[in-house]
C-alpha positions in Angstrom: 0.0 0.0 0.0 1.5 3.3 -1.0 2.1 5.9 1.7 0.8 9.4 1.5 3.4 12.1 1.4 2.8 14.7 4.1 4.2 17.4 1.9 2.1 16.7 -1.1 0.3 19.7 -2.6 -3.3 20.4 -1.5 -5.8 19.4 -4.2 -7.4 22.2 -6.2 -10.9 21.2 -5.1 -10.0 21.8 -1.4 -8.6 25.2 -2.2 -11.7 26.0 -4.3 -14.0 24.9 -1.5 -12.2 27.1 1.0 -12.2 30.1 -1.4 -16.0 29.7 -1.8 -16.6 29.5 1.9 -14.5 32.6 2.4 -16.3 34.5 -0.3 -19.7 33.5 1.1 -18.7 34.8 4.6 -17.4 38.0 3.0 -20.6 38.6 1.1 -22.8 37.9 4.2 -20.7 40.3 6.3 -20.9 42.9 3.5 -24.7 42.6 3.4 -25.0 43.1 7.1 -22.6 46.1 7.0 -24.7 47.6 4.2 -28.0 47.1 6.1 -26.5 48.6 9.2 -25.1 51.6 7.3 -28.4 52.3 5.5 -30.3 52.1 8.9 -27.9 54.6 10.4 -28.2 56.9 7.3 -32.0 56.8 7.5 -32.0 57.7 11.2 -29.4 60.5 10.7 -31.5 61.9 7.8 -34.6 62.0 10.1 -32.7 63.8 12.9 -31.2 66.2 10.3 -34.7 67.1 9.1 -36.0 67.3 12.6 -33.2 69.7 13.7 -33.8 71.8 10.6 -37.5 72.0 11.3 -36.8 73.2 14.9 -34.7 76.0 13.4 -37.3 76.8 10.7 -39.9 77.0 13.5 -37.9 79.6 15.4 -36.5 77.4 18.2 -33.1 78.6 19.6 -30.9 76.8 22.0 -28.8 78.9 24.4 -25.9 77.1 26.0 -22.4 77.3 27.5 -19.5 75.3 26.3 -18.6 74.2 29.8 -22.1 73.1 30.7 -22.4 69.3 30.9 -26.2 69.5 30.4 -25.7 71.5 27.3 -23.3 68.9 26.0 -25.8 66.1 26.6 -28.4 68.1 24.7 -26.0 68.6 21.8 -25.0 64.9 21.8 -28.7 63.9 21.5 -28.7 65.4 18.0 -25.3 64.1 17.0 -23.9 65.5 13.8 -27.4 67.0 13.1 -26.8 69.6 15.8 -25.2 71.7 13.0 -28.8 72.4 11.9 -29.9 73.8 15.3 -29.9 77.5 15.8 -27.5 77.6 18.7 -26.3 80.7 20.7 -23.1 80.2 22.7 -23.4 82.2 25.8 -20.0 81.5 27.2 -16.8 83.5 26.6 -13.3 82.0 26.7 -12.8 83.5 30.2 -15.9 81.8 31.5 -18.2 84.8 31.5 -21.5 85.3 29.8 -22.0 86.9 26.5 -23.8 90.3 26.7 -26.5 89.0 24.4 -27.4 86.2 26.8 -27.3 88.5 29.9 -29.6 90.9 28.1 -32.0 88.0 27.5 -31.9 87.4 31.3 -30.7 83.8 30.9 -29.4 82.2 34.1 -29.7 78.4 33.6 -28.5 76.4 30.7 -29.5 74.9 28.3 -32.4 77.2 27.7 -34.6 76.8 24.7 -36.5 79.8 23.4 -39.4 79.3 21.0 -41.0 81.5 18.3 -43.9 82.4 20.7 -41.4 83.8 23.2 -41.8 80.9 25.7 -38.7 79.4 27.2 -37.9 76.0 28.6 -34.9 75.7 30.9 -33.0 72.4 31.0 -32.5 69.6 28.5 -35.5 68.6 26.5 -36.2 65.3 24.8 -36.8 65.1 21.0 -40.5 64.3 21.8 -40.8 67.4 24.0 -39.2 69.6 21.4 -41.4 68.2 18.7 -44.6 68.8 20.8 -43.5 72.4 21.4 -42.8 73.2 17.8 -44.9 70.7 15.7 -41.8 69.1 14.2 -41.8 65.4 13.8 -39.0 62.8 14.1 -40.9 60.4 11.8 
């Protein structure tokens, strides 16, 4: 009976099978990545539209760069915060901008709405939507 040589080359069918398995796994991973990305894109687009609607409806957020509550409010919008009408009330030397003092703002964040009403403190997207008529849908 002939002995098999341990250093004999791997048959081409074994290599082909391994390549097919690798390609299948790669395609499945790519499909999941694509679905994940499209989901994130759709959510981001909705938040972009919502943030722009708030600005269009006259909502303004006043905040301070050193305020942790303001930071949480900004993070809630993510990159869509660029669409929010935001007034920075802090100066580099940690004083308040004259514009904010003239408005009588003491606590931050403060949201001011087109009808002149103000809400002090962070607001959820739902609360902001109810106040302005903007929708996250």
